[in-house]
Residue, then its C-alpha position, 0 to 999 in steps of 0.5 A: m617353055a623349053g626356050g626359057i630353060f635353054v636360056v637359063l642353062g646357057l646363062y648358067g654355063v656362061g657363069i661357070a665359064a666366067v668363074h673358071l676364067a677368073w680362077l685361072f687368071q688368079h692362079r697362073p704362073k708368074d712368068v706367063r707371057v713376059s716380054a723379053t724387052k725391059p719391064l715397064r716400071y712405074i713408081f706410085i707416090c701415094r698418101n691416103n689413097e685407099q679409094v684408088i690404090e688397089w684400082y691402079v695396081r690391078s689396072f696396071l697389072l691387067y694391062a701388062w698381062l693383056n699386052g704380054e709386058a713385064l711390069e715392075l711396080f713400086i710404091i712410096d707411101r708418104g705417111s698414110t693414115d688410112h687403110t693404104p698401108r694395109i692394101i700396099e702390104r697385101f700386094a707386097n706380100r704376094g710379090v706384086v708391088h715393091v715398097i721403097d722410100e724416097q731416099t732410095l729414089r733420090a740415091n739412085p737417079a738412074f732408077k728414077q730416070q728409067s721409071v714413070i713416077m705418078e702421084l696418085g692424089r693428083q686427078e689430072e694425072l689420070g688422063n696422062i697415064p703413059f702406057p706404051s702402045 
């Protein structure tokens, strides 16, 4: 009986620790663990990608945070008619992503050359995500 109580209390303690770690992750200062090297720069091109856009953004942010890398995410929306613009707007309002248009990309070849461009609607690009090692 006493062993069961300790198991329950232990699981309760692990749950409390997980909640606190998640809160700390969400409320950490923006400049924590930012590397002195050039930031990783990705441009996501999307159209009606509400199912995956948030996953991509959060995955890239987590990868950069875990590796201490600076990250810049830019998103080009090609006229989405689903909830993709709302999701992008939410991230943009928090300063997580920058919304640009295709004219900006065409007008600045150096910007395009220094970025990794990914079309989110293309499933074959999932296996070729170019994370530096």
